C-alpha positions as CSV (number, residue, x, y, z in Angstrom):
1,M,0.0,0.0,0.0
2,N,1.6,3.3,-1.1
3,R,1.7,6.5,1.0
4,T,-1.0,8.3,-1.1
5,T,-3.5,5.4,-0.4
6,I,-2.6,5.5,3.4
7,R,-3.2,9.3,3.5
8,R,-6.5,9.0,1.6
9,R,-7.8,6.3,3.9
10,A,-6.7,8.3,7.0
11,R,-8.8,11.3,5.8
12,L,-11.8,9.1,5.1
13,N,-11.6,7.5,8.5
14,A,-11.3,10.9,10.2
15,G,-14.4,12.1,8.3
16,F,-16.5,9.0,9.0
17,A,-15.6,8.5,12.7
18,P,-17.7,11.4,14.1
19,Q,-20.7,10.4,12.0
20,A,-20.4,6.8,13.2
21,A,-20.1,8.0,16.8
22,A,-23.2,10.2,16.5
23,A,-25.2,7.4,15.0
24,M,-24.2,4.8,17.5
25,P,-25.9,5.3,20.9
26,A,-24.0,4.8,24.1
27,S,-23.8,1.1,24.9
28,G,-26.1,1.5,27.9
29,D,-28.7,3.7,26.4
30,H,-30.9,0.9,25.1
31,A,-30.2,-1.7,27.7
32,V,-33.2,-3.9,28.7
33,A,-34.8,-2.4,31.8
34,E,-38.0,-4.3,32.1
35,M,-39.7,-7.3,30.7
36,R,-43.4,-8.2,31.1
37,W,-45.6,-10.9,29.5
38,F,-49.3,-10.9,29.0
39,P,-51.0,-14.3,28.6
40,V,-54.3,-13.7,26.7
41,R,-57.1,-15.8,25.5
42,E,-59.7,-15.2,22.7
43,P,-63.1,-15.3,24.3
44,V,-64.9,-17.7,22.0
45,S,-62.3,-19.7,20.1
46,G,-60.2,-20.2,23.3
47,N,-57.0,-19.7,21.3
48,R,-54.2,-18.7,23.8
49,Y,-50.9,-16.9,23.2
50,T,-48.5,-14.7,25.2
51,V,-47.5,-11.2,24.3
52,L,-44.1,-10.1,25.5
53,R,-43.2,-6.4,26.2
54,V,-39.5,-5.3,26.5
55,K,-38.7,-1.8,27.7
56,T,-35.2,-0.2,27.5
57,R,-33.6,2.4,29.7
58,S,-34.0,4.9,26.9
59,G,-37.8,4.5,27.0
60,L,-38.2,2.4,23.8
61,T,-40.7,-0.5,23.9
62,G,-40.5,-3.7,21.8
63,W,-43.3,-6.3,21.4
64,G,-43.2,-10.0,20.6
65,E,-45.4,-13.0,20.8
66,C,-45.2,-16.7,21.5
67,A,-47.3,-19.6,22.6
68,Q,-48.3,-20.1,26.3
69,V,-45.4,-20.2,28.6
70,A,-44.7,-21.2,32.1
71,E,-44.0,-18.6,34.8
72,Q,-40.6,-20.1,35.6
73,D,-39.6,-19.8,31.9
74,A,-40.5,-16.1,31.7
75,R,-38.7,-15.3,35.0
76,A,-35.6,-17.1,33.8
77,L,-35.6,-15.1,30.6
78,E,-36.1,-11.9,32.5
79,K,-33.2,-12.7,34.8
80,E,-30.9,-13.4,31.9
81,W,-31.8,-10.3,29.9
82,I,-32.2,-7.4,32.3
83,G,-29.2,-5.0,31.6
84,R,-28.2,-6.5,28.3
85,P,-28.4,-4.4,25.1
86,G,-31.9,-4.2,23.8
87,T,-30.7,-3.9,20.2
88,L,-29.2,-7.4,20.1
89,Y,-31.1,-10.0,17.9
90,A,-30.7,-13.4,16.3
91,M,-29.6,-14.8,19.5
92,E,-29.7,-18.5,20.0
93,G,-31.8,-19.7,22.9
94,S,-33.9,-22.6,24.1
95,S,-36.5,-20.5,26.1
96,P,-40.1,-20.9,24.9
97,L,-40.0,-17.1,24.7
98,S,-37.0,-16.9,22.4
99,G,-39.1,-16.3,19.3
100,A,-41.1,-13.5,21.1
101,L,-37.9,-12.0,22.4
102,D,-36.3,-11.9,18.9
103,M,-39.4,-10.1,17.6
104,A,-39.3,-7.6,20.5
105,L,-35.5,-6.8,20.1
106,L,-35.9,-6.3,16.3
107,D,-38.9,-4.0,17.1
108,I,-36.6,-2.0,19.4
109,L,-33.8,-1.9,16.8
110,G,-36.2,-0.7,14.1
111,K,-37.3,2.1,16.4
112,V,-33.7,3.0,17.1
113,C,-33.1,3.2,13.3
114,R,-36.5,4.8,12.7
115,A,-37.2,2.2,10.0
116,P,-39.4,-1.0,9.6
117,I,-37.7,-4.2,10.4
118,Y,-37.7,-5.3,6.7
119,R,-35.6,-2.3,5.9
120,V,-33.2,-2.9,8.9
121,L,-32.7,-6.4,7.4
122,G,-31.8,-5.1,4.0
123,G,-34.9,-3.7,2.3
124,P,-38.1,-5.1,1.0
125,T,-38.2,-8.0,-1.4
126,R,-41.8,-7.3,-2.2
127,H,-44.3,-4.5,-1.5
128,K,-47.3,-6.7,-0.4
129,V,-47.7,-10.0,1.1
130,R,-50.1,-12.7,-0.1
131,A,-52.1,-14.3,2.6
132,F,-54.6,-17.1,3.2
133,T,-56.9,-18.0,6.1
134,D,-59.1,-20.8,7.2
135,S,-62.4,-19.7,5.7
136,A,-63.3,-18.8,2.2
137,E,-63.5,-15.0,2.7
138,A,-63.7,-12.7,-0.3
139,A,-60.7,-10.6,0.8
140,F,-58.4,-13.7,0.7
141,S,-57.5,-15.3,-2.6
142,A,-56.5,-18.6,-0.9
143,V,-58.0,-20.7,1.9
144,G,-56.8,-23.4,4.3
145,I,-58.9,-26.5,4.8
146,A,-58.4,-29.3,7.2
147,A,-58.6,-32.9,6.2
148,P,-61.2,-34.9,8.2
149,K,-59.8,-36.5,11.3
150,P,-59.1,-40.1,10.4
151,A,-61.3,-42.6,12.2
152,S,-58.8,-45.4,11.8
153,R,-55.6,-46.3,9.9
154,N,-55.5,-46.9,6.2
155,Q,-59.0,-45.8,5.4
156,G,-58.9,-46.0,1.7
157,K,-61.2,-44.6,-1.0
158,A,-63.9,-43.5,1.4
159,F,-61.5,-41.0,3.1
160,Q,-60.3,-39.8,-0.3
161,N,-63.9,-39.0,-1.2
162,Q,-64.4,-37.1,2.0
163,V,-61.4,-34.9,1.2
164,Q,-62.5,-34.3,-2.4
165,A,-66.0,-33.3,-1.2
166,L,-64.5,-30.6,1.0
167,I,-62.5,-29.3,-2.0
168,K,-65.5,-29.2,-4.3
169,Q,-67.2,-26.8,-1.8
170,L,-64.6,-24.1,-2.5
171,P,-65.1,-21.3,-5.0
172,E,-63.6,-22.2,-8.4
173,D,-61.2,-19.2,-8.2
174,R,-59.9,-20.0,-4.8
175,D,-56.5,-21.5,-4.2
176,F,-56.3,-23.8,-1.3
177,V,-53.9,-25.5,1.2
178,L,-55.0,-28.9,2.6
179,S,-53.7,-29.7,6.1
180,A,-53.6,-33.2,7.7
181,H,-51.8,-32.0,10.9
182,G,-49.5,-35.0,10.6
183,A,-52.3,-37.3,11.5
184,L,-52.3,-39.6,8.5
185,T,-50.4,-42.8,7.9
186,P,-47.8,-42.7,5.0
187,G,-50.2,-44.9,3.0
188,D,-53.3,-42.6,3.5
189,A,-51.2,-39.5,3.0
190,A,-49.8,-40.8,-0.3
191,S,-53.3,-41.8,-1.5
192,V,-54.9,-38.4,-0.5
193,A,-52.0,-36.6,-2.2
194,Q,-52.6,-38.5,-5.4
195,A,-56.4,-37.9,-5.2
196,I,-56.0,-34.1,-4.9
197,E,-53.3,-33.7,-7.7
198,S,-55.9,-32.7,-10.3
199,S,-57.3,-29.9,-8.0
200,H,-53.8,-28.2,-7.9
201,P,-53.4,-27.4,-4.2
202,L,-50.8,-24.8,-3.2
203,W,-49.5,-27.6,-1.1
204,F,-50.5,-30.6,1.2
205,D,-49.5,-29.5,4.6
206,E,-48.1,-32.0,7.2
207,P,-49.5,-35.1,5.5
208,C,-47.8,-37.4,7.9
209,S,-45.3,-37.2,10.8
210,V,-41.7,-36.3,10.0
211,S,-40.3,-38.6,12.6
212,N,-39.5,-41.2,9.9
213,I,-37.8,-39.7,6.8
214,E,-38.4,-43.0,5.0
215,A,-42.2,-42.6,5.5
216,V,-42.0,-39.1,4.1
217,R,-40.1,-40.3,1.1
218,K,-42.9,-42.8,0.4
219,V,-45.4,-39.9,0.2
220,S,-43.1,-37.7,-1.9
221,A,-42.3,-40.5,-4.3
222,E,-45.9,-41.3,-5.1
223,T,-47.3,-37.8,-5.9
224,V,-46.6,-34.6,-7.7
225,T,-48.7,-32.7,-5.1
226,P,-46.3,-30.2,-3.3
227,L,-45.7,-31.1,0.3
228,G,-45.2,-28.7,3.3
229,F,-43.6,-29.6,6.6
230,G,-42.3,-27.6,9.6
231,R,-45.0,-26.5,12.1
232,G,-43.8,-28.9,14.8
233,I,-40.1,-29.1,14.0
234,V,-37.8,-27.6,16.6
235,D,-34.5,-28.9,15.3
236,P,-33.0,-27.2,12.2
237,G,-31.3,-30.5,11.4
238,V,-34.7,-32.0,10.5
239,F,-35.3,-29.1,8.0
240,Q,-31.9,-29.8,6.6
241,A,-32.6,-33.5,6.1
242,L,-36.0,-32.9,4.4
243,L,-34.3,-30.4,2.1
244,R,-31.3,-32.5,1.3
245,E,-33.5,-35.4,0.4
246,G,-35.8,-33.3,-1.8
247,L,-38.8,-34.3,0.3
248,V,-40.3,-30.8,1.0
249,D,-41.6,-28.2,-1.4
250,V,-42.7,-25.6,1.2
251,V,-40.9,-25.1,4.6
252,R,-43.2,-24.0,7.4
253,P,-41.3,-23.0,10.5
254,D,-43.4,-21.7,13.4
255,I,-42.7,-18.0,13.7
256,A,-43.7,-17.9,17.4
257,L,-41.1,-20.5,18.1
258,W,-38.3,-19.4,15.7
259,G,-38.9,-15.6,15.7
260,I,-38.0,-13.5,12.7
261,S,-34.3,-14.2,12.8
262,G,-34.6,-18.0,13.2
263,T,-37.2,-18.2,10.4
264,R,-35.0,-16.2,8.1
265,R,-32.1,-18.5,8.7
266,L,-34.3,-21.5,7.7
267,A,-35.5,-19.5,4.7
268,V,-31.9,-19.0,3.5
269,M,-31.3,-22.7,4.0
270,A,-34.4,-23.5,1.9
271,E,-33.5,-21.0,-0.8
272,A,-30.3,-23.0,-1.6
273,Y,-32.7,-25.8,-2.6
274,Y,-35.1,-23.6,-4.5
275,V,-37.8,-24.3,-1.8
276,A,-40.3,-21.7,-0.7
277,V,-41.1,-20.7,2.8
278,A,-44.6,-20.1,4.3
279,P,-44.2,-19.6,8.0
280,H,-46.7,-21.4,10.3
281,H,-48.7,-19.0,12.5
282,D,-51.6,-19.8,14.8
283,G,-51.2,-17.0,17.3
284,G,-52.3,-13.4,17.6
285,P,-51.9,-10.1,15.8
286,V,-48.4,-9.3,17.1
287,A,-47.1,-12.4,15.5
288,T,-48.9,-11.5,12.3
289,A,-47.0,-8.1,12.2
290,A,-43.7,-10.1,12.7
291,A,-44.7,-12.4,9.8
292,I,-45.3,-9.6,7.5
293,Q,-41.9,-8.0,8.3
294,L,-40.4,-11.4,7.7
295,A,-42.2,-11.9,4.4
296,A,-40.9,-8.6,3.1
297,S,-37.3,-9.5,3.9
298,V,-36.9,-13.0,2.3
299,P,-36.8,-13.6,-1.5
300,N,-38.3,-17.1,-1.3
301,F,-41.4,-16.2,0.7
302,F,-44.6,-17.9,-0.7
303,I,-47.8,-17.0,1.2
304,Q,-48.6,-16.2,4.9
305,H,-51.3,-17.9,7.0
306,V,-53.5,-15.5,9.0
307,P,-55.4,-17.4,11.8
308,L,-58.5,-15.2,11.8
309,P,-61.1,-16.7,14.1
310,Q,-64.7,-17.0,12.9
311,D,-66.5,-15.3,15.8
312,P,-66.7,-11.5,15.7
313,K,-65.8,-11.2,19.4
314,D,-62.5,-12.8,18.8
315,R,-61.8,-10.6,15.8
316,E,-62.7,-7.6,17.9
317,M,-60.1,-8.7,20.4
318,R,-57.3,-9.1,17.8
319,A,-58.2,-5.6,16.3
320,A,-58.1,-4.1,19.8
321,I,-54.6,-5.5,20.7
322,A,-52.9,-4.2,17.5
323,S,-53.3,-1.8,14.7
324,S,-56.7,-1.9,13.0
325,G,-56.5,-3.3,9.4
326,L,-53.3,-5.3,10.1
327,E,-54.9,-8.6,9.3
328,T,-57.3,-7.4,6.5
329,P,-55.9,-8.0,3.1
330,R,-56.7,-6.0,-0.1
331,E,-57.3,-8.3,-3.1
332,G,-55.6,-11.2,-1.3
333,F,-52.6,-9.2,-0.1
334,L,-51.5,-7.8,3.3
335,Q,-49.9,-4.3,3.1
336,L,-46.4,-3.6,4.5
337,P,-46.4,-1.4,7.6
338,V,-44.4,1.8,7.1
339,G,-43.8,2.6,10.8
340,P,-40.6,1.8,12.7
341,G,-40.0,-1.7,14.1
342,L,-43.0,-4.0,13.7
343,G,-45.0,-1.0,12.6
344,I,-47.8,-1.5,15.0
345,E,-49.2,0.1,18.2
346,V,-50.0,-2.4,20.9
347,N,-52.9,-1.5,23.2
348,E,-52.0,-2.5,26.7
349,S,-55.5,-1.9,28.0
350,A,-56.7,-4.6,25.6
351,L,-54.1,-7.0,26.8
352,G,-55.4,-6.4,30.3
353,K,-59.0,-6.8,29.2
354,Y,-58.2,-10.3,27.7
355,H,-55.7,-11.3,30.2
356,E,-55.8,-15.0,31.2
357,A,-54.7,-15.6,34.7
């Protein structure tokens, strides 16, 4: 390196250093000062989830969401994180609240940067997010339908007819996802997958258990119907095995479990195999906001499930907790929030109203 280059770099460093120092807050400014969790329950459906609030010494608040958690798990997380920087994220953890914490820390980081999370993570890969729900509502262009609960093993043609009857009830212009919740035997799963091929589902979700890769291979080998797996998987190695063997077409990590960062890592893994990601989500509106931010930040995103309940009282609760319109699509697509962080305002009085002791 010659002297001219050295002098040029020294001038650049001298110019950039004050700017970097001004942009970077003091290390203690955004330390975690308080954590609180709000277990809530939808009044009619009974669906339960936990909303996590993280506050920093600087006064910023981050929100996250996960499934129900035990008091001792929440207290352990609080003990571990009080005093740590609130702008950390993508942290490995085994706590049931790890996914919620990841959302909350990214929410804080977005507010520090005054930008939505998808911009903090590199900018949007899309400007709207396709969504589906579990009822054939006009605002959604796709619907999720559940396969009948099997009465016995290896049910044969009668069970296939039941499934096809459900599909025929859908509007002709509606895409669909069929879910078996991992309850079918490999034989039944393969037969159903073959039976619905001509109806062109977006994918057949959790047709059987993933505990036996050879069983999944049997289903995959006997059909061209796309297969989706992931909602109950807690080990990234299982995703890796399914991808490596070419047994999955849509990966479905649970966003409440993996958080935004963990789901992004799995999406990157899937992208290398040309596989799409459609995160599993059966919680509340805070997780919906996180799912939208995630969808806008990964190139191989496919479609997002929105678990809208049927009863108006449950929907009223969800709308009260987070920003109105968050879960309402336009022509089948959810809109990207433009506010910082998750881009939502959480109503703490609603969390108190629907609190489950």
